[in-house]
C-alpha positions as a Markdown table, in Angstrom:
| # | Residue | x | y | z |
|---|---|---|---|---|
| 1 | Ala | 104.5 | 79.4 | 95.6 |
| 2 | Met | 102.4 | 81.6 | 93.2 |
| 3 | Ile | 100.4 | 84.6 | 94.0 |
| 4 | Leu | 97.4 | 85.0 | 91.7 |
| 5 | Val | 96.6 | 88.6 | 90.7 |
| 6 | Ile | 93.1 | 89.2 | 89.3 |
| 7 | Gly | 92.7 | 92.5 | 87.5 |
| 8 | Ala | 96.4 | 92.6 | 86.6 |
| 9 | Thr | 95.7 | 94.2 | 83.2 |
| 10 | Gly | 94.2 | 97.2 | 84.9 |
| 11 | Gln | 96.0 | 100.2 | 86.5 |
| 12 | Leu | 95.9 | 99.1 | 90.2 |
| 13 | Gly | 96.2 | 95.4 | 89.5 |
| 14 | Gly | 99.1 | 95.9 | 87.1 |
| 15 | Leu | 100.9 | 98.0 | 89.7 |
| 16 | Ile | 100.4 | 95.3 | 92.3 |
| 17 | Ala | 101.6 | 92.6 | 90.0 |
| 18 | Arg | 104.8 | 94.6 | 89.1 |
| 19 | Leu | 105.6 | 95.4 | 92.8 |
| 20 | Leu | 105.2 | 91.7 | 93.7 |
| 21 | Leu | 107.6 | 90.7 | 90.7 |
| 22 | Leu | 110.1 | 93.4 | 91.8 |
| 23 | Arg | 110.4 | 91.9 | 95.2 |
| 24 | Gly | 110.9 | 88.4 | 93.8 |
| 25 | Asp | 107.4 | 86.8 | 94.1 |
| 26 | Ala | 106.1 | 84.4 | 91.5 |
| 27 | Val | 103.0 | 86.0 | 90.0 |
| 28 | Arg | 100.2 | 84.4 | 88.0 |
| 29 | Ala | 98.0 | 86.9 | 86.2 |
| 30 | Leu | 94.5 | 86.0 | 85.0 |
| 31 | Val | 94.1 | 87.5 | 81.5 |
| 32 | Arg | 91.3 | 87.3 | 79.0 |
| 33 | Asp | 93.5 | 88.1 | 75.9 |
| 34 | Pro | 97.1 | 87.1 | 76.2 |
| 35 | Ala | 97.9 | 89.0 | 73.0 |
| 36 | Ser | 96.7 | 92.4 | 74.4 |
| 37 | Ala | 99.4 | 95.0 | 75.1 |
| 38 | Ala | 98.7 | 94.9 | 78.8 |
| 39 | Ala | 99.1 | 91.1 | 79.0 |
| 40 | Arg | 102.3 | 91.1 | 76.9 |
| 41 | Asp | 103.8 | 93.8 | 79.2 |
| 42 | Leu | 103.0 | 91.6 | 82.2 |
| 43 | Ala | 104.6 | 88.6 | 80.6 |
| 44 | Asp | 107.7 | 90.6 | 79.8 |
| 45 | Ala | 107.9 | 91.7 | 83.4 |
| 46 | Gly | 107.9 | 88.0 | 84.4 |
| 47 | Ala | 104.3 | 87.2 | 85.2 |
| 48 | His | 102.9 | 83.8 | 84.3 |
| 49 | Leu | 99.7 | 84.4 | 82.3 |
| 50 | Val | 96.7 | 82.1 | 82.8 |
| 51 | Leu | 93.8 | 82.4 | 80.4 |
| 52 | Gly | 90.4 | 83.0 | 82.1 |
| 53 | Asp | 87.7 | 85.3 | 83.2 |
| 54 | Leu | 85.7 | 86.0 | 86.3 |
| 55 | Thr | 82.5 | 85.0 | 84.4 |
| 56 | Asp | 84.0 | 81.6 | 83.6 |
| 57 | Ala | 84.0 | 79.5 | 86.8 |
| 58 | Ala | 86.0 | 76.6 | 85.3 |
| 59 | Ser | 88.9 | 78.9 | 84.2 |
| 60 | Leu | 89.0 | 80.2 | 87.8 |
| 61 | Arg | 89.5 | 76.7 | 89.3 |
| 62 | Thr | 92.5 | 76.3 | 87.0 |
| 63 | Ala | 93.8 | 79.7 | 87.9 |
| 64 | Cys | 93.6 | 79.0 | 91.6 |
| 65 | Glu | 95.5 | 75.7 | 91.4 |
| 66 | Ser | 98.5 | 75.6 | 93.7 |
| 67 | Val | 98.5 | 79.3 | 94.5 |
| 68 | Arg | 99.3 | 80.4 | 98.1 |
| 69 | Gly | 97.2 | 83.6 | 97.9 |
| 70 | Ile | 95.1 | 85.9 | 95.7 |
| 71 | Ile | 95.0 | 89.7 | 95.4 |
| 72 | Thr | 92.0 | 90.9 | 93.3 |
| 73 | Thr | 91.3 | 94.4 | 92.1 |
| 74 | Ala | 89.0 | 93.4 | 89.3 |
| 75 | Asn | 85.7 | 95.3 | 88.8 |
| 76 | Ser | 83.4 | 96.1 | 85.9 |
| 77 | Met | 83.8 | 99.9 | 86.0 |
| 78 | Cys | 86.4 | 100.2 | 83.3 |
| 79 | Arg | 85.4 | 97.1 | 81.2 |
| 80 | Gly | 82.3 | 98.1 | 79.4 |
| 81 | Asp | 80.1 | 95.7 | 77.4 |
| 82 | Pro | 79.3 | 92.8 | 77.9 |
| 83 | Asp | 80.6 | 93.1 | 81.4 |
| 84 | Thr | 78.2 | 94.3 | 84.1 |
| 85 | Ile | 78.1 | 94.8 | 87.8 |
| 86 | Glu | 75.9 | 91.7 | 87.9 |
| 87 | Ser | 78.2 | 89.5 | 85.8 |
| 88 | Val | 81.6 | 90.6 | 87.2 |
| 89 | Asp | 81.2 | 92.2 | 90.6 |
| 90 | Arg | 78.5 | 90.0 | 91.9 |
| 91 | Arg | 78.6 | 86.6 | 90.2 |
| 92 | Gly | 82.2 | 86.8 | 89.0 |
| 93 | Asn | 83.6 | 87.5 | 92.5 |
| 94 | Ala | 81.4 | 84.8 | 93.9 |
| 95 | Asn | 82.9 | 82.4 | 91.4 |
| 96 | Leu | 86.4 | 83.5 | 92.4 |
| 97 | Val | 85.8 | 83.0 | 96.2 |
| 98 | Asp | 84.3 | 79.6 | 95.6 |
| 99 | Ala | 87.1 | 78.5 | 93.3 |
| 100 | Ala | 89.7 | 79.7 | 95.9 |
| 101 | Val | 88.0 | 77.8 | 98.7 |
| 102 | Glu | 87.7 | 74.7 | 96.4 |
| 103 | Gln | 91.4 | 74.8 | 95.6 |
| 104 | Gly | 92.5 | 75.3 | 99.2 |
| 105 | Val | 93.9 | 78.9 | 98.7 |
| 106 | Arg | 94.7 | 80.3 | 102.2 |
| 107 | Arg | 95.2 | 84.0 | 101.7 |
| 108 | Phe | 92.8 | 86.4 | 99.9 |
| 109 | Val | 93.1 | 90.2 | 99.7 |
| 110 | Phe | 90.1 | 91.9 | 98.1 |
| 111 | Ile | 90.2 | 95.5 | 97.0 |
| 112 | Ser | 86.6 | 96.7 | 97.7 |
| 113 | Ala | 85.5 | 100.3 | 98.1 |
| 114 | Leu | 84.6 | 102.7 | 100.9 |
| 115 | Gly | 80.9 | 102.3 | 101.7 |
| 116 | Ala | 80.6 | 98.7 | 100.4 |
| 117 | Asp | 77.6 | 97.1 | 102.0 |
| 118 | Ala | 75.4 | 94.2 | 100.9 |
| 119 | His | 72.4 | 96.5 | 101.5 |
| 120 | His | 73.7 | 99.6 | 99.7 |
| 121 | Pro | 71.4 | 101.3 | 97.2 |
| 122 | Met | 74.3 | 101.6 | 94.7 |
| 123 | Pro | 74.6 | 98.3 | 92.8 |
| 124 | Leu | 78.4 | 98.4 | 92.7 |
| 125 | Leu | 78.8 | 99.0 | 96.4 |
| 126 | Gln | 76.1 | 96.3 | 97.0 |
| 127 | Ala | 77.9 | 93.7 | 95.0 |
| 128 | Lys | 81.2 | 94.5 | 96.7 |
| 129 | Gly | 79.5 | 94.2 | 100.1 |
| 130 | Glu | 78.1 | 90.8 | 99.1 |
| 131 | Thr | 81.7 | 89.7 | 98.1 |
| 132 | Glu | 83.0 | 90.9 | 101.5 |
| 133 | Gln | 80.3 | 88.8 | 103.2 |
| 134 | Arg | 81.2 | 85.7 | 101.2 |
| 135 | Leu | 84.8 | 86.1 | 102.1 |
| 136 | Arg | 84.0 | 86.5 | 105.8 |
| 137 | Glu | 82.2 | 83.1 | 105.6 |
| 138 | Ser | 84.8 | 81.4 | 103.4 |
| 139 | Gly | 87.2 | 80.1 | 106.1 |
| 140 | Met | 90.2 | 81.7 | 104.2 |
| 141 | Asp | 92.6 | 84.3 | 105.8 |
| 142 | Trp | 90.9 | 87.3 | 104.1 |
| 143 | Thr | 91.7 | 91.0 | 104.2 |
| 144 | Val | 89.4 | 93.6 | 102.6 |
| 145 | Leu | 90.7 | 97.1 | 101.6 |
| 146 | Gln | 88.1 | 99.8 | 101.3 |
| 147 | Pro | 89.7 | 102.7 | 99.6 |
| 148 | Asp | 88.0 | 106.1 | 99.2 |
| 149 | Phe | 88.0 | 107.1 | 95.5 |
| 150 | Tyr | 91.2 | 107.2 | 93.5 |
| 151 | Met | 93.0 | 110.5 | 92.7 |
| 152 | Asp | 94.0 | 108.9 | 89.4 |
| 153 | Met | 90.5 | 108.4 | 88.2 |
| 154 | Leu | 87.6 | 110.8 | 89.0 |
| 155 | Pro | 89.8 | 113.9 | 89.7 |
| 156 | Met | 91.7 | 113.3 | 86.5 |
| 157 | Ala | 88.6 | 112.9 | 84.5 |
| 158 | Val | 86.8 | 115.9 | 86.0 |
| 159 | Val | 89.7 | 118.3 | 86.5 |
| 160 | Gly | 93.0 | 117.0 | 85.4 |
| 161 | Ala | 92.3 | 116.0 | 81.8 |
| 162 | Pro | 90.4 | 119.3 | 80.8 |
| 163 | Ala | 93.0 | 121.4 | 82.7 |
| 164 | Leu | 96.0 | 119.8 | 81.0 |
| 165 | Ala | 94.2 | 120.2 | 77.6 |
| 166 | Gly | 93.8 | 123.9 | 78.3 |
| 167 | Gly | 90.0 | 123.6 | 78.6 |
| 168 | Ala | 87.4 | 124.6 | 81.2 |
| 169 | Val | 86.4 | 122.5 | 84.2 |
| 170 | Thr | 82.8 | 121.7 | 85.3 |
| 171 | Leu | 82.2 | 120.9 | 88.9 |
| 172 | Val | 79.0 | 119.4 | 90.3 |
| 173 | Gly | 77.4 | 121.1 | 93.2 |
| 174 | Glu | 79.5 | 123.5 | 95.3 |
| 175 | Gly | 82.8 | 121.5 | 95.1 |
| 176 | Arg | 83.3 | 121.9 | 98.9 |
| 177 | Arg | 82.6 | 118.3 | 100.1 |
| 178 | Arg | 85.7 | 116.8 | 101.5 |
| 179 | His | 86.8 | 113.2 | 100.6 |
| 180 | Ser | 90.0 | 111.3 | 101.5 |
| 181 | Met | 90.8 | 110.6 | 97.9 |
| 182 | Val | 93.8 | 108.2 | 97.6 |
| 183 | Ala | 96.5 | 107.6 | 95.0 |
| 184 | Ile | 96.4 | 104.2 | 93.3 |
| 185 | Ser | 100.1 | 103.7 | 94.2 |
| 186 | Asp | 99.2 | 104.0 | 97.9 |
| 187 | Val | 96.5 | 101.4 | 97.5 |
| 188 | Ala | 99.0 | 99.0 | 95.8 |
| 189 | Asp | 101.4 | 99.6 | 98.8 |
| 190 | Tyr | 98.6 | 98.8 | 101.3 |
| 191 | Ala | 97.6 | 95.6 | 99.3 |
| 192 | Leu | 101.2 | 94.2 | 99.4 |
| 193 | Ala | 101.6 | 95.1 | 103.1 |
| 194 | Ala | 98.3 | 93.6 | 104.0 |
| 195 | Phe | 99.0 | 90.4 | 102.1 |
| 196 | Asp | 102.1 | 89.7 | 104.2 |
| 197 | Arg | 100.8 | 90.7 | 107.6 |
| 198 | Asp | 99.1 | 88.4 | 110.1 |
| 199 | Asp | 97.5 | 91.4 | 111.9 |
| 200 | Ala | 95.7 | 92.3 | 108.6 |
| 201 | Val | 93.9 | 88.9 | 108.5 |
| 202 | Gly | 90.1 | 89.2 | 109.2 |
| 203 | Gln | 90.2 | 92.9 | 108.8 |
| 204 | Ala | 88.3 | 95.4 | 106.6 |
| 205 | Leu | 90.5 | 98.4 | 106.4 |
| 206 | Gln | 89.3 | 101.8 | 105.3 |
| 207 | Ile | 92.0 | 103.6 | 103.3 |
| 208 | Gly | 92.3 | 107.2 | 102.3 |
| 209 | Gly | 95.0 | 109.8 | 101.4 |
| 210 | Pro | 96.9 | 111.9 | 104.0 |
| 211 | Glu | 94.1 | 114.5 | 104.2 |
| 212 | Pro | 90.5 | 115.0 | 103.1 |
| 213 | Val | 90.3 | 117.3 | 100.1 |
| 214 | Ala | 87.5 | 119.0 | 98.2 |
| 215 | Trp | 87.0 | 119.4 | 94.4 |
| 216 | Arg | 88.0 | 123.1 | 94.8 |
| 217 | Asp | 91.4 | 121.9 | 96.3 |
| 218 | Val | 91.9 | 119.7 | 93.2 |
| 219 | Leu | 91.3 | 122.6 | 91.0 |
| 220 | Ala | 93.6 | 124.9 | 93.0 |
| 221 | Ala | 96.4 | 122.3 | 92.9 |
| 222 | Phe | 96.2 | 122.1 | 89.1 |
| 223 | Glu | 96.2 | 125.9 | 88.9 |
| 224 | Arg | 99.2 | 126.1 | 91.2 |
| 225 | His | 101.3 | 123.5 | 89.2 |
| 226 | Leu | 100.2 | 124.7 | 85.8 |
| 227 | Gly | 100.8 | 128.3 | 86.8 |
| 228 | Arg | 97.5 | 129.6 | 85.4 |
| 229 | Glu | 93.9 | 130.1 | 86.2 |
| 230 | Ile | 91.5 | 127.4 | 85.0 |
| 231 | Pro | 88.0 | 128.5 | 84.0 |
| 232 | Val | 85.4 | 126.7 | 86.0 |
| 233 | Ser | 81.6 | 126.4 | 86.0 |
| 234 | Phe | 79.3 | 124.7 | 88.4 |
| 235 | Val | 76.2 | 122.6 | 87.7 |
| 236 | Ala | 73.5 | 121.4 | 90.0 |
| 237 | Pro | 73.9 | 117.7 | 91.1 |
| 238 | Gly | 72.0 | 115.5 | 88.7 |
| 239 | Gln | 72.2 | 117.9 | 85.7 |
| 240 | Pro | 73.7 | 116.4 | 82.6 |
| 241 | Ile | 77.1 | 117.6 | 81.6 |
| 242 | Asp | 78.3 | 117.8 | 78.0 |
| 243 | Gly | 80.7 | 115.0 | 77.1 |
| 244 | Met | 80.4 | 113.3 | 80.5 |
| 245 | Pro | 78.8 | 109.8 | 80.8 |
| 246 | Gly | 75.6 | 109.7 | 82.8 |
| 247 | Met | 77.0 | 107.2 | 85.2 |
| 248 | Leu | 79.8 | 109.6 | 86.0 |
| 249 | Cys | 77.4 | 112.5 | 86.5 |
| 250 | Gly | 75.4 | 110.3 | 88.9 |
| 251 | Leu | 78.5 | 109.4 | 90.9 |
| 252 | Leu | 79.6 | 113.1 | 91.2 |
| 253 | Ala | 76.1 | 113.9 | 92.3 |
| 254 | Ala | 76.2 | 111.2 | 95.0 |
| 255 | Leu | 79.6 | 112.5 | 96.2 |
| 256 | Glu | 77.9 | 115.9 | 96.8 |
| 257 | Thr | 75.7 | 114.3 | 99.5 |
| 258 | Tyr | 78.3 | 113.5 | 102.1 |
| 259 | Asp | 81.9 | 114.0 | 103.3 |
| 260 | Ser | 84.3 | 111.0 | 103.7 |
| 261 | Pro | 87.2 | 112.2 | 105.9 |
| 262 | Leu | 89.3 | 109.2 | 107.0 |
| 263 | Asp | 92.2 | 109.3 | 109.3 |
| 264 | Thr | 94.5 | 106.6 | 108.0 |
| 265 | Gly | 97.7 | 108.0 | 109.6 |
| 266 | Arg | 98.1 | 105.2 | 112.1 |
| 267 | Leu | 97.4 | 102.5 | 109.5 |
| 268 | Ala | 99.9 | 104.1 | 107.1 |
| 269 | Lys | 102.6 | 104.0 | 109.9 |
| 270 | Arg | 101.7 | 100.5 | 110.9 |
| 271 | Phe | 101.9 | 99.2 | 107.3 |
| 272 | Gly | 104.9 | 101.3 | 106.3 |
| 273 | Val | 103.0 | 103.2 | 103.6 |
| 274 | Val | 104.1 | 106.8 | 102.8 |
| 275 | Pro | 100.8 | 108.5 | 101.8 |
| 276 | Thr | 100.7 | 110.6 | 98.6 |
| 277 | Ser | 99.3 | 114.1 | 99.1 |
| 278 | Leu | 97.1 | 115.7 | 96.5 |
| 279 | Asp | 99.8 | 118.3 | 95.9 |
| 280 | Asp | 102.5 | 115.6 | 95.2 |
| 281 | Phe | 100.1 | 113.7 | 93.0 |
| 282 | Val | 99.2 | 116.8 | 90.9 |
| 283 | His | 102.8 | 117.9 | 90.7 |
| 284 | Ala | 103.8 | 114.5 | 89.3 |
| 285 | Val | 100.9 | 114.5 | 86.8 |
| 286 | Val | 101.8 | 118.0 | 85.5 |
| 287 | Ala | 105.5 | 117.1 | 85.3 |
| 288 | Ala | 104.7 | 114.0 | 83.3 |
| 289 | Ala | 102.5 | 115.9 | 80.9 |
| 290 | Arg | 105.2 | 118.5 | 80.4 |
| 291 | Gly | 107.8 | 115.8 | 79.9 |
| 292 | Gly | 105.6 | 114.1 | 77.3 |
| 293 | Ala | 105.1 | 117.4 | 75.5 |
| 294 | Gln | 108.8 | 118.0 | 75.5 |
| 295 | Met | 109.4 | 114.5 | 74.1 |
| 296 | Arg | 106.9 | 115.0 | 71.3 |
| 297 | Thr | 108.6 | 118.3 | 70.3 |
| 298 | Ala | 112.2 | 117.0 | 70.6 |
């Protein structure tokens, strides 16, 4: 029976779809544009494409037909106009849960975010919290994963990209707040493990990397693996930063108000996940960048 992956054209959803296909599962992927490069790659890997969108409730009912379970990673963060937190994360996910219930889907794994809460002041975390609540009341066998923020996203935007380009890095605040940032590949591993396990049903699982790290640690790791010092400047939280979207500045300012150390060692053992350390992650990023540079000059 099919597993429906929502968000499969994104980084995390795409990885989950490929891991499912590799182990022999039948995968249906909801796509908005079957001609896009990401959609064609999924089809080439063996996924069945179904046309639809979280904002189109009828398309979701079709997508949910005769699937045994759903894993969804979709959110509005990387999509841009006309998608919004309201249309995708709030109403879109509500449409999806309703369609799944209507079509008799049993298993539902939702990738949420650490801190999600229906009463959260941040709209994205509020919408995710509302989706979690809807799942709890749905009667399905649900699991919610609440990852801390991804090493692959913010740390790459703030430190990795400028460092690899030979530029300077701007950190918000002191850069000492510690967060259990987690590699996207780890979250994919947790999602697959959770989907298969009865002891994950009815659970909201907080997920982080093997140790909490600060922005200064991210900087130091890139310096270590690039073998050079990276010029860095600090700005007060809430100050605009040249070339950085306002939303990102706001997020970085928010991250300066708290620490989020998580101990997911026991969960990693239980689910058979080998957590990716910051050092391993940065090592791989720098090696890949150097490999790419060698390929371009070869």
